[in-house]
C-alpha positions, 0 to 999 in steps of 0.5 A: 881306156886300157883295161889296166889303166888306173884312174880316180873313181867317179860317182858313176863308178860306185855301182861297179865298185859294189859289184866287184865286191859282190862278185868277189864275195860270191866267188870266195868259199869262206866269205859269207855274203853279209851285205847285198850289192845294194847295201855295198853300193850305199856304203860306198856312196856314203863314204865316197866324198871322204875317200880316195877311190881308184879303179881299173878295168873297162868295165871296172873290175878292180877297186881300191878305197883309201881313207886319207884322214885315217891313213887306212886302205879300206878296200882293195878288191881285184877280180883279175889277179896275178896281173899286177893291178892290185900292186899298182893300186897299192903303190898309188895308195903309198905314194906321198905317204909314209904310213898306211894300215889295213885289215884283211879277213883272217882266212884270206891267206892269199891277201896276207901273203900279198900285203906282206910282199908289199911291205905290210906287217901283221900287228894283231887280230881284231874281232869282227865289226858288225855286220862282218862276222869274220875276224880280221888281221890288222897290217901296217906299212911304213916307208 
């Protein structure tokens, strides 16, 4: 598999998805490490059956989770930025839909800029949902 190929995640990818988030948290100055990699893995594994989860990289270094019922992008983490993989993942999420929403951490200005470029608009600030400690910006996209 090309390192840029996007594919549907399998249960065996859950640990790698948790690792992507854990590495991102450890490399992000403003992000408190609120959950361990094992806790992240347990959360992803629990949500896996109800989510559309897509990955890229060999080994996996980009991951997106979409809740189709809520029309929510629940996670989009890519350790390789500036290569268009995040955009391609988001295009996957948009495909066949006319609405999506997501939240991004208030201090994450780069993500907000990316989502605005991809057609999302900020619709409000929400308080943190434990165990998170940072407020989030809600953003919505309509086709």
